[in-house]
N, CA, C and O atoms as CSV, one atom per row, in Angstrom:
chain,resi,resn,atom,element,x,y,z
A,1,MET,N,N,53.981,2.875,27.508
A,1,MET,CA,C,54.571,1.915,26.574
A,1,MET,C,C,53.648,1.796,25.368
A,1,MET,O,O,52.436,1.624,25.500
A,2,GLU,N,N,54.242,1.890,24.220
A,2,GLU,CA,C,53.496,1.812,22.976
A,2,GLU,C,C,53.062,0.375,22.689
A,2,GLU,O,O,53.805,-0.570,22.952
A,3,LYS,N,N,51.845,0.220,22.144
A,3,LYS,CA,C,51.363,-1.107,21.766
A,3,LYS,C,C,52.096,-1.549,20.505
A,3,LYS,O,O,52.360,-0.747,19.609
A,4,LEU,N,N,52.415,-2.824,20.452
A,4,LEU,CA,C,53.135,-3.361,19.300
A,4,LEU,C,C,52.169,-3.916,18.260
A,4,LEU,O,O,51.077,-4.378,18.590
A,5,THR,N,N,52.588,-3.863,17.005
A,5,THR,CA,C,51.839,-4.511,15.934
A,5,THR,C,C,52.054,-6.020,16.052
A,5,THR,O,O,52.933,-6.460,16.792
A,6,GLN,N,N,51.267,-6.810,15.337
A,6,GLN,CA,C,51.450,-8.270,15.352
A,6,GLN,C,C,52.852,-8.647,14.881
A,6,GLN,O,O,53.482,-9.544,15.442
A,7,GLN,N,N,53.329,-7.967,13.865
A,7,GLN,CA,C,54.662,-8.229,13.325
A,7,GLN,C,C,55.735,-7.905,14.370
A,7,GLN,O,O,56.702,-8.650,14.524
A,8,GLU,N,N,55.561,-6.804,15.076
A,8,GLU,CA,C,56.516,-6.424,16.111
A,8,GLU,C,C,56.465,-7.392,17.296
A,8,GLU,O,O,57.498,-7.742,17.866
A,9,GLU,N,N,55.253,-7.818,17.658
A,9,GLU,CA,C,55.127,-8.781,18.754
A,9,GLU,C,C,55.815,-10.095,18.409
A,9,GLU,O,O,56.499,-10.674,19.253
A,10,ALA,N,N,55.644,-10.568,17.184
A,10,ALA,CA,C,56.294,-11.816,16.754
A,10,ALA,C,C,57.818,-11.664,16.825
A,10,ALA,O,O,58.522,-12.582,17.248
A,11,ALA,N,N,58.310,-10.513,16.413
A,11,ALA,CA,C,59.756,-10.263,16.473
A,11,ALA,C,C,60.224,-10.230,17.923
A,11,ALA,O,O,61.268,-10.794,18.252
A,12,MET,N,N,59.451,-9.567,18.799
A,12,MET,CA,C,59.832,-9.492,20.211
A,12,MET,C,C,59.816,-10.871,20.853
A,12,MET,O,O,60.667,-11.164,21.693
A,13,LEU,N,N,58.877,-11.719,20.480
A,13,LEU,CA,C,58.858,-13.083,21.027
A,13,LEU,C,C,60.146,-13.817,20.666
A,13,LEU,O,O,60.712,-14.535,21.491
A,14,ALA,N,N,60.602,-13.634,19.439
A,14,ALA,CA,C,61.866,-14.255,19.013
A,14,ALA,C,C,63.045,-13.657,19.776
A,14,ALA,O,O,63.966,-14.377,20.163
A,15,ILE,N,N,63.017,-12.360,19.990
A,15,ILE,CA,C,64.097,-11.686,20.719
A,15,ILE,C,C,64.111,-12.157,22.169
A,15,ILE,O,O,65.172,-12.468,22.709
A,16,TRP,N,N,62.943,-12.210,22.799
A,16,TRP,CA,C,62.877,-12.678,24.191
A,16,TRP,C,C,63.333,-14.126,24.302
A,16,TRP,O,O,63.983,-14.515,25.273
A,17,LYS,N,N,62.986,-14.909,23.300
A,17,LYS,CA,C,63.386,-16.326,23.307
A,17,LYS,C,C,64.910,-16.471,23.268
A,17,LYS,O,O,65.472,-17.318,23.962
A,18,ARG,N,N,65.566,-15.657,22.469
A,18,ARG,CA,C,67.029,-15.727,22.324
A,18,ARG,C,C,67.762,-14.948,23.409
A,18,ARG,O,O,68.899,-15.272,23.749
A,19,GLY,N,N,67.116,-13.930,23.948
A,19,GLY,CA,C,67.774,-13.104,24.959
A,19,GLY,C,C,68.503,-11.928,24.350
A,19,GLY,O,O,68.228,-10.780,24.699
A,20,LYS,N,N,69.412,-12.190,23.458
A,20,LYS,CA,C,70.073,-11.150,22.669
A,20,LYS,C,C,70.655,-11.833,21.456
A,20,LYS,O,O,70.831,-13.051,21.438
A,21,GLY,N,N,70.954,-11.043,20.441
A,21,GLY,CA,C,71.520,-11.640,19.241
A,21,GLY,C,C,71.418,-10.723,18.038
A,21,GLY,O,O,71.119,-9.533,18.138
A,22,PHE,N,N,71.679,-11.327,16.913
A,22,PHE,CA,C,71.681,-10.633,15.630
A,22,PHE,C,C,70.396,-10.976,14.880
A,22,PHE,O,O,69.699,-11.925,15.241
A,23,VAL,N,N,70.086,-10.216,13.852
A,23,VAL,CA,C,68.852,-10.439,13.084
A,23,VAL,C,C,68.756,-11.892,12.637
A,23,VAL,O,O,67.683,-12.489,12.715
A,24,LYS,N,N,69.856,-12.469,12.172
A,24,LYS,CA,C,69.826,-13.857,11.696
A,24,LYS,C,C,69.438,-14.826,12.826
A,24,LYS,O,O,68.768,-15.829,12.578
A,25,ASP,N,N,69.860,-14.527,14.064
A,25,ASP,CA,C,69.495,-15.355,15.211
A,25,ASP,C,C,67.990,-15.294,15.467
A,25,ASP,O,O,67.349,-16.307,15.748
A,26,PHE,N,N,67.445,-14.085,15.364
A,26,PHE,CA,C,66.021,-13.903,15.614
A,26,PHE,C,C,65.182,-14.504,14.488
A,26,PHE,O,O,64.051,-14.938,14.708
A,27,LEU,N,N,65.743,-14.523,13.293
A,27,LEU,CA,C,65.062,-15.143,12.160
A,27,LEU,C,C,64.893,-16.641,12.423
A,27,LEU,O,O,63.844,-17.213,12.130
A,28,GLU,N,N,65.925,-17.265,12.973
A,28,GLU,CA,C,65.870,-18.696,13.305
A,28,GLU,C,C,64.871,-18.970,14.428
A,28,GLU,O,O,64.229,-20.021,14.442
A,29,ALA,N,N,64.736,-18.041,15.360
A,29,ALA,CA,C,63.841,-18.221,16.508
A,29,ALA,C,C,62.418,-17.744,16.213
A,29,ALA,O,O,61.513,-17.961,17.019
A,30,HIS,N,N,62.219,-17.100,15.068
A,30,HIS,CA,C,60.914,-16.525,14.706
A,30,HIS,C,C,59.924,-17.641,14.376
A,30,HIS,O,O,60.284,-18.616,13.716
A,31,PRO,N,N,58.673,-17.498,14.834
A,31,PRO,CA,C,57.668,-18.515,14.479
A,31,PRO,C,C,57.420,-18.525,12.962
A,31,PRO,O,O,57.514,-17.492,12.299
A,32,ALA,N,N,57.106,-19.692,12.439
A,32,ALA,CA,C,56.843,-19.825,11.002
A,32,ALA,C,C,55.486,-19.207,10.678
A,32,ALA,O,O,54.580,-19.268,11.510
A,33,PRO,N,N,55.321,-18.634,9.534
A,33,PRO,CA,C,56.334,-18.388,8.515
A,33,PRO,C,C,57.180,-17.162,8.876
A,33,PRO,O,O,56.650,-16.092,9.174
A,34,ALA,N,N,58.459,-17.335,8.844
A,34,ALA,CA,C,59.379,-16.244,9.166
A,34,ALA,C,C,59.372,-15.225,8.026
A,34,ALA,O,O,59.284,-15.600,6.857
A,35,PRO,N,N,59.466,-13.945,8.363
A,35,PRO,CA,C,59.510,-12.911,7.318
A,35,PRO,C,C,60.873,-12.908,6.636
A,35,PRO,O,O,61.816,-13.525,7.131
A,36,PRO,N,N,60.981,-12.220,5.508
A,36,PRO,CA,C,62.300,-12.055,4.889
A,36,PRO,C,C,63.244,-11.326,5.848
A,36,PRO,O,O,62.795,-10.565,6.706
A,37,TYR,N,N,64.529,-11.557,5.704
A,37,TYR,CA,C,65.560,-10.971,6.558
A,37,TYR,C,C,65.402,-9.452,6.650
A,37,TYR,O,O,65.430,-8.885,7.742
A,38,THR,N,N,65.236,-8.798,5.492
A,38,THR,CA,C,65.175,-7.331,5.484
A,38,THR,C,C,63.935,-6.815,6.221
A,38,THR,O,O,63.990,-5.772,6.873
A,39,THR,N,N,62.832,-7.534,6.118
A,39,THR,CA,C,61.604,-7.145,6.825
A,39,THR,C,C,61.811,-7.240,8.331
A,39,THR,O,O,61.432,-6.337,9.076
A,40,LEU,N,N,62.417,-8.345,8.776
A,40,LEU,CA,C,62.673,-8.509,10.203
A,40,LEU,C,C,63.654,-7.446,10.693
A,40,LEU,O,O,63.478,-6.898,11.781
A,41,ALA,N,N,64.670,-7.156,9.912
A,41,ALA,CA,C,65.645,-6.125,10.286
A,41,ALA,C,C,64.954,-4.770,10.453
A,41,ALA,O,O,65.248,-4.043,11.402
A,42,SER,N,N,64.057,-4.428,9.558
A,42,SER,CA,C,63.307,-3.167,9.653
A,42,SER,C,C,62.408,-3.157,10.880
A,42,SER,O,O,62.305,-2.145,11.573
A,43,THR,N,N,61.767,-4.271,11.142
A,43,THR,CA,C,60.897,-4.386,12.310
A,43,THR,C,C,61.699,-4.189,13.592
A,43,THR,O,O,61.251,-3.497,14.507
A,44,ILE,N,N,62.873,-4.789,13.659
A,44,ILE,CA,C,63.717,-4.662,14.851
A,44,ILE,C,C,64.202,-3.223,15.010
A,44,ILE,O,O,64.299,-2.723,16.131
A,45,LYS,N,N,64.509,-2.552,13.897
A,45,LYS,CA,C,64.891,-1.132,13.971
A,45,LYS,C,C,63.733,-0.300,14.536
A,45,LYS,O,O,63.956,0.617,15.327
A,46,ASN,N,N,62.496,-0.621,14.131
A,46,ASN,CA,C,61.321,0.070,14.672
A,46,ASN,C,C,61.190,-0.194,16.172
A,46,ASN,O,O,60.854,0.705,16.942
A,47,LEU,N,N,61.458,-1.434,16.576
A,47,LEU,CA,C,61.403,-1.770,18.005
A,47,LEU,C,C,62.441,-0.982,18.792
A,47,LEU,O,O,62.209,-0.598,19.939
A,48,GLU,N,N,63.585,-0.747,18.162
A,48,GLU,CA,C,64.623,0.055,18.810
A,48,GLU,C,C,64.142,1.501,18.976
A,48,GLU,O,O,64.341,2.110,20.027
A,49,LYS,N,N,63.509,2.045,17.930
A,49,LYS,CA,C,62.982,3.412,18.001
A,49,LYS,C,C,61.906,3.540,19.079
A,49,LYS,O,O,61.783,4.584,19.719
A,50,LYS,N,N,61.136,2.483,19.274
A,50,LYS,CA,C,60.069,2.482,20.282
A,50,LYS,C,C,60.596,2.201,21.688
A,50,LYS,O,O,59.847,2.289,22.660
A,51,GLY,N,N,61.873,1.865,21.797
A,51,GLY,CA,C,62.465,1.646,23.110
A,51,GLY,C,C,62.311,0.244,23.664
A,51,GLY,O,O,62.417,0.045,24.874
A,52,PHE,N,N,62.064,-0.724,22.807
A,52,PHE,CA,C,61.920,-2.110,23.254
A,52,PHE,C,C,63.240,-2.878,23.228
A,52,PHE,O,O,63.437,-3.814,24.003
A,53,VAL,N,N,64.144,-2.475,22.330
A,53,VAL,CA,C,65.459,-3.113,22.232
A,53,VAL,C,C,66.523,-2.043,22.111
A,53,VAL,O,O,66.243,-0.901,21.746
A,54,GLU,N,N,67.754,-2.433,22.425
A,54,GLU,CA,C,68.897,-1.558,22.197
A,54,GLU,C,C,69.905,-2.329,21.357
A,54,GLU,O,O,69.889,-3.559,21.316
A,55,SER,N,N,70.778,-1.591,20.692
A,55,SER,CA,C,71.753,-2.249,19.829
A,55,SER,C,C,73.149,-1.729,20.105
A,55,SER,O,O,73.350,-0.628,20.618
A,56,HIS,N,N,74.105,-2.571,19.741
A,56,HIS,CA,C,75.485,-2.103,19.685
A,56,HIS,C,C,76.151,-2.810,18.508
A,56,HIS,O,O,75.864,-3.964,18.191
A,57,LYS,N,N,77.043,-2.068,17.885
A,57,LYS,CA,C,77.670,-2.558,16.665
A,57,LYS,C,C,78.795,-3.534,16.993
A,57,LYS,O,O,79.651,-3.269,17.837
A,58,VAL,N,N,78.765,-4.667,16.302
A,58,VAL,CA,C,79.810,-5.686,16.413
A,58,VAL,C,C,80.315,-5.908,14.991
A,58,VAL,O,O,79.647,-6.547,14.178
A,59,GLY,N,N,81.481,-5.382,14.704
A,59,GLY,CA,C,81.978,-5.441,13.323
A,59,GLY,C,C,81.111,-4.558,12.457
A,59,GLY,O,O,81.004,-3.352,12.681
A,60,ASN,N,N,80.484,-5.181,11.451
A,60,ASN,CA,C,79.619,-4.397,10.568
A,60,ASN,C,C,78.138,-4.754,10.730
A,60,ASN,O,O,77.321,-4.420,9.872
A,61,VAL,N,N,77.797,-5.431,11.828
A,61,VAL,CA,C,76.396,-5.775,12.114
A,61,VAL,C,C,76.036,-5.307,13.531
A,61,VAL,O,O,76.906,-4.979,14.337
A,62,TYR,N,N,74.743,-5.289,13.800
A,62,TYR,CA,C,74.267,-4.864,15.116
A,62,TYR,C,C,73.758,-6.060,15.916
A,62,TYR,O,O,73.080,-6.947,15.398
A,63,GLU,N,N,74.113,-6.048,17.198
A,63,GLU,CA,C,73.586,-7.035,18.131
A,63,GLU,C,C,72.508,-6.331,18.954
A,63,GLU,O,O,72.709,-5.217,19.440
A,64,TYR,N,N,71.364,-6.997,19.102
A,64,TYR,CA,C,70.224,-6.403,19.786
A,64,TYR,C,C,69.959,-7.121,21.110
A,64,TYR,O,O,70.116,-8.336,21.230
A,65,THR,N,N,69.552,-6.326,22.093
A,65,THR,CA,C,69.222,-6.833,23.418
A,65,THR,C,C,67.879,-6.237,23.825
A,65,THR,O,O,67.664,-5.038,23.646
A,66,PRO,N,N,66.974,-7.044,24.365
A,66,PRO,CA,C,65.695,-6.465,24.810
A,66,PRO,C,C,65.886,-5.548,26.011
A,66,PRO,O,O,66.663,-5.849,26.918
A,67,ILE,N,N,65.180,-4.444,26.008
A,67,ILE,CA,C,65.180,-3.520,27.137
A,67,ILE,C,C,63.960,-3.812,28.010
A,67,ILE,O,O,64.039,-3.799,29.238
A,68,ILE,N,N,62.843,-4.073,27.356
A,68,ILE,CA,C,61.589,-4.365,28.047
A,68,ILE,C,C,61.510,-5.873,28.269
A,68,ILE,O,O,61.690,-6.652,27.334
A,69,LYS,N,N,61.243,-6.275,29.492
A,69,LYS,CA,C,61.092,-7.703,29.795
A,69,LYS,C,C,59.754,-8.191,29.294
A,69,LYS,O,O,58.775,-7.445,29.264
A,70,GLU,N,N,59.720,-9.456,28.900
A,70,GLU,CA,C,58.487,-10.056,28.380
A,70,GLU,C,C,57.355,-9.939,29.402
A,70,GLU,O,O,56.228,-9.598,29.044
A,71,GLU,N,N,57.645,-10.216,30.648
A,71,GLU,CA,C,56.631,-10.159,31.709
A,71,GLU,C,C,56.061,-8.743,31.856
A,71,GLU,O,O,54.861,-8.577,32.071
A,72,THR,N,N,56.912,-7.737,31.742
A,72,THR,CA,C,56.465,-6.343,31.839
A,72,THR,C,C,55.506,-6.018,30.704
A,72,THR,O,O,54.473,-5.384,30.922
A,73,TYR,N,N,55.848,-6.454,29.483
A,73,TYR,CA,C,54.975,-6.190,28.330
A,73,TYR,C,C,53.643,-6.914,28.502
A,73,TYR,O,O,52.583,-6.335,28.262
A,74,LYS,N,N,53.697,-8.180,28.919
A,74,LYS,CA,C,52.460,-8.944,29.120
A,74,LYS,C,C,51.553,-8.266,30.135
A,74,LYS,O,O,50.348,-8.141,29.916
A,75,ASN,N,N,52.137,-7.830,31.248
A,75,ASN,CA,C,51.334,-7.176,32.286
A,75,ASN,C,C,50.664,-5.913,31.761
A,75,ASN,O,O,49.473,-5.700,31.989
A,76,ARG,N,N,51.416,-5.084,31.064
A,76,ARG,CA,C,50.846,-3.839,30.537
A,76,ARG,C,C,49.825,-4.116,29.441
A,76,ARG,O,O,48.790,-3.454,29.366
A,77,PHE,N,N,50.122,-5.101,28.586
A,77,PHE,CA,C,49.195,-5.446,27.511
A,77,PHE,C,C,47.883,-5.961,28.096
A,77,PHE,O,O,46.804,-5.528,27.692
A,78,MET,N,N,47.983,-6.893,29.052
A,78,MET,CA,C,46.775,-7.481,29.629
A,78,MET,C,C,45.966,-6.448,30.404
A,78,MET,O,O,44.736,-6.469,30.363
A,79,SER,N,N,46.637,-5.552,31.104
A,79,SER,CA,C,45.926,-4.500,31.828
A,79,SER,C,C,45.127,-3.633,30.858
A,79,SER,O,O,43.967,-3.309,31.112
A,80,GLY,N,N,45.758,-3.263,29.749
A,80,GLY,CA,C,45.065,-2.470,28.733
A,80,GLY,C,C,43.938,-3.238,28.070
A,80,GLY,O,O,42.878,-2.677,27.791
A,81,PHE,N,N,44.163,-4.513,27.820
A,81,PHE,CA,C,43.162,-5.372,27.189
A,81,PHE,C,C,41.932,-5.497,28.082
A,81,PHE,O,O,40.802,-5.344,27.618
A,82,VAL,N,N,42.157,-5.776,29.359
A,82,VAL,CA,C,41.046,-5.921,30.307
A,82,VAL,C,C,40.311,-4.589,30.452
A,82,VAL,O,O,39.083,-4.553,30.517
A,83,LYS,N,N,41.064,-3.510,30.502
A,83,LYS,CA,C,40.445,-2.182,30.621
A,83,LYS,C,C,39.576,-1.870,29.401
A,83,LYS,O,O,38.444,-1.407,29.542
A,84,ASP,N,N,40.111,-2.124,28.205
A,84,ASP,CA,C,39.412,-1.770,26.966
A,84,ASP,C,C,38.237,-2.683,26.637
A,84,ASP,O,O,37.223,-2.212,26.121
A,85,TYR,N,N,38.351,-3.976,26.925
A,85,TYR,CA,C,37.344,-4.928,26.474
A,85,TYR,C,C,36.467,-5.511,27.582
A,85,TYR,O,O,35.420,-6.091,27.294
A,86,PHE,N,N,36.875,-5.367,28.834
A,86,PHE,CA,C,36.131,-5.982,29.939
A,86,PHE,C,C,35.878,-5.009,31.079
A,86,PHE,O,O,35.812,-5.417,32.239
A,87,ALA,N,N,35.736,-3.727,30.765
A,87,ALA,CA,C,35.405,-2.687,31.743
A,87,ALA,C,C,36.322,-2.736,32.962
A,87,ALA,O,O,35.890,-2.497,34.090
A,88,ASN,N,N,37.586,-3.049,32.719
A,88,ASN,CA,C,38.610,-3.105,33.766
A,88,ASN,C,C,38.289,-4.139,34.845
A,88,ASN,O,O,38.668,-3.977,36.006
A,89,SER,N,N,37.583,-5.210,34.447
A,89,SER,CA,C,37.171,-6.242,35.398
A,89,SER,C,C,37.729,-7.598,34.969
A,89,SER,O,O,37.363,-8.133,33.922
A,90,TYR,N,N,38.617,-8.139,35.793
A,90,TYR,CA,C,39.152,-9.470,35.512
A,90,TYR,C,C,38.072,-10.526,35.717
A,90,TYR,O,O,38.118,-11.592,35.103
A,91,LYS,N,N,37.106,-10.235,36.575
A,91,LYS,CA,C,35.967,-11.132,36.759
A,91,LYS,C,C,35.211,-11.271,35.435
A,91,LYS,O,O,34.824,-12.374,35.048
A,92,GLU,N,N,35.005,-10.146,34.746
A,92,GLU,CA,C,34.326,-10.175,33.447
A,92,GLU,C,C,35.134,-10.983,32.422
A,92,GLU,O,O,34.565,-11.702,31.601
A,93,LEU,N,N,36.450,-10.856,32.482
A,93,LEU,CA,C,37.320,-11.612,31.580
A,93,LEU,C,C,37.149,-13.111,31.798
A,93,LEU,O,O,36.943,-13.864,30.847
A,94,VAL,N,N,37.238,-13.540,33.058
A,94,VAL,CA,C,37.100,-14.968,33.379
A,94,VAL,C,C,35.686,-15.434,33.035
A,94,VAL,O,O,35.505,-16.529,32.503
A,95,SER,N,N,34.699,-14.618,33.332
A,95,SER,CA,C,33.309,-14.952,33.020
A,95,SER,C,C,33.123,-15.152,31.519
A,95,SER,O,O,32.419,-16.067,31.091
A,96,PHE,N,N,33.755,-14.295,30.724
A,96,PHE,CA,C,33.679,-14.425,29.270
A,96,PHE,C,C,34.199,-15.792,28.820
A,96,PHE,O,O,33.557,-16.477,28.023
A,97,PHE,N,N,35.371,-16.182,29.340
A,97,PHE,CA,C,35.948,-17.461,28.956
A,97,PHE,C,C,35.101,-18.633,29.437
A,97,PHE,O,O,35.014,-19.657,28.759
A,98,ALA,N,N,34.485,-18.490,30.593
A,98,ALA,CA,C,33.614,-19.554,31.112
A,98,ALA,C,C,32.378,-19.699,30.220
A,98,ALA,O,O,31.991,-20.812,29.864
A,99,LYS,N,N,31.764,-18.571,29.864
A,99,LYS,CA,C,30.572,-18.609,29.004
A,99,LYS,C,C,30.885,-19.183,27.633
A,99,LYS,O,O,30.065,-19.888,27.045
A,100,GLU,N,N,32.070,-18.883,27.127
A,100,GLU,CA,C,32.478,-19.366,25.806
A,100,GLU,C,C,33.033,-20.787,25.865
A,100,GLU,O,O,33.456,-21.337,24.848
A,101,LYS,N,N,33.030,-21.377,27.062
A,101,LYS,CA,C,33.535,-22.736,27.288
A,101,LYS,C,C,34.997,-22.876,26.865
A,101,LYS,O,O,35.410,-23.894,26.309
A,102,LYS,N,N,35.767,-21.818,27.146
A,102,LYS,CA,C,37.199,-21.814,26.847
A,102,LYS,C,C,38.015,-22.171,28.074
A,102,LYS,O,O,39.236,-22.319,28.007
A,103,ILE,N,N,37.311,-22.311,29.217
A,103,ILE,CA,C,37.975,-22.666,30.466
A,103,ILE,C,C,37.081,-23.684,31.178
A,103,ILE,O,O,35.864,-23.516,31.251
A,104,SER,N,N,37.695,-24.720,31.692
A,104,SER,CA,C,36.930,-25.804,32.328
A,104,SER,C,C,36.716,-25.515,33.814
A,104,SER,O,O,37.422,-24.689,34.393
A,105,PRO,N,N,35.755,-26.187,34.428
A,105,PRO,CA,C,35.568,-26.040,35.878
A,105,PRO,C,C,36.833,-26.405,36.660
A,105,PRO,O,O,37.138,-25.776,37.672
A,106,GLU,N,N,37.554,-27.401,36.202
A,106,GLU,CA,C,38.800,-27.792,36.869
A,106,GLU,C,C,39.834,-26.670,36.803
A,106,GLU,O,O,40.537,-26.407,37.778
A,107,GLU,N,N,39.921,-26.014,35.652
A,107,GLU,CA,C,40.853,-24.892,35.516
A,107,GLU,C,C,40.450,-23.730,36.411
A,107,GLU,O,O,41.305,-23.070,37.001
A,108,LEU,N,N,39.138,-23.479,36.514
A,108,LEU,CA,C,38.665,-22.424,37.406
A,108,LEU,C,C,39.004,-22.746,38.858
A,108,LEU,O,O,39.416,-21.864,39.611
A,109,LYS,N,N,38.833,-24.004,39.251
A,109,LYS,CA,C,39.171,-24.422,40.617
A,109,LYS,C,C,40.672,-24.231,40.866
A,109,LYS,O,O,41.080,-23.808,41.948
A,110,GLU,N,N,41.482,-24.545,39.861
A,110,GLU,CA,C,42.928,-24.364,39.990
A,110,GLU,C,C,43.280,-22.879,40.153
A,110,GLU,O,O,44.157,-22.526,40.942
A,111,ILE,N,N,42.588,-22.018,39.400
A,111,ILE,CA,C,42.804,-20.581,39.519
A,111,ILE,C,C,42.421,-20.099,40.920
A,111,ILE,O,O,43.128,-19.290,41.520
A,112,ILE,N,N,41.312,-20.597,41.427
A,112,ILE,CA,C,40.882,-20.225,42.794
A,112,ILE,C,C,41.926,-20.661,43.811
A,112,ILE,O,O,42.251,-19.902,44.724
A,113,ARG,N,N,42.456,-21.875,43.666
A,113,ARG,CA,C,43.505,-22.349,44.581
A,113,ARG,C,C,44.741,-21.446,44.498
A,113,ARG,O,O,45.353,-21.131,45.518
A,114,MET,N,N,45.101,-21.036,43.288
A,114,MET,CA,C,46.263,-20.159,43.118
A,114,MET,C,C,46.030,-18.818,43.818
A,114,MET,O,O,46.936,-18.282,44.457
A,115,ILE,N,N,44.819,-18.280,43.697
A,115,ILE,CA,C,44.498,-17.008,44.344
A,115,ILE,C,C,44.540,-17.159,45.855
A,115,ILE,O,O,45.095,-16.316,46.559
A,116,GLU,N,N,43.950,-18.238,46.345
A,116,GLU,CA,C,43.915,-18.473,47.790
A,116,GLU,C,C,45.306,-18.680,48.364
A,116,GLU,O,O,45.576,-18.287,49.499
A,117,ASN,N,N,46.190,-19.293,47.588
A,117,ASN,CA,C,47.564,-19.559,48.057
A,117,ASN,C,C,48.517,-18.412,47.741
A,117,ASN,O,O,49.705,-18.480,48.057
A,118,GLY,N,N,47.989,-17.349,47.112
A,118,GLY,CA,C,48.826,-16.182,46.822
A,118,GLY,C,C,49.853,-16.417,45.740
A,118,GLY,O,O,50.904,-15.776,45.750
A,119,LYS,N,N,49.587,-17.312,44.806
A,119,LYS,CA,C,50.537,-17.593,43.717
A,119,LYS,C,C,50.033,-17.098,42.405
A,119,LYS,O,O,50.707,-17.252,41.386
């Protein structure tokens, strides 16, 4: 799976939020500041070429549907991120956040409980 640009990720977040729709729908769901209509339309066409969305024509416009699930993209992105920046160690990732004081002891305890309970 190809890595997305920030612009493509923002568009995909809007698409995942709506489920399916037209460019104008995704423009409404896009985080501010939303790009111009034509920019978003081009970005969505690129996402289609990359295999993230599919389209079908309705009248004279295209309706887009995500092919890749948000959870699937997150899993692949995070796996690559941990591999590239933390020597493929999730322990190193958590340790980094602990050292940077981005995660509290209570949050760490909650994570441990989740691991122990298999959730």
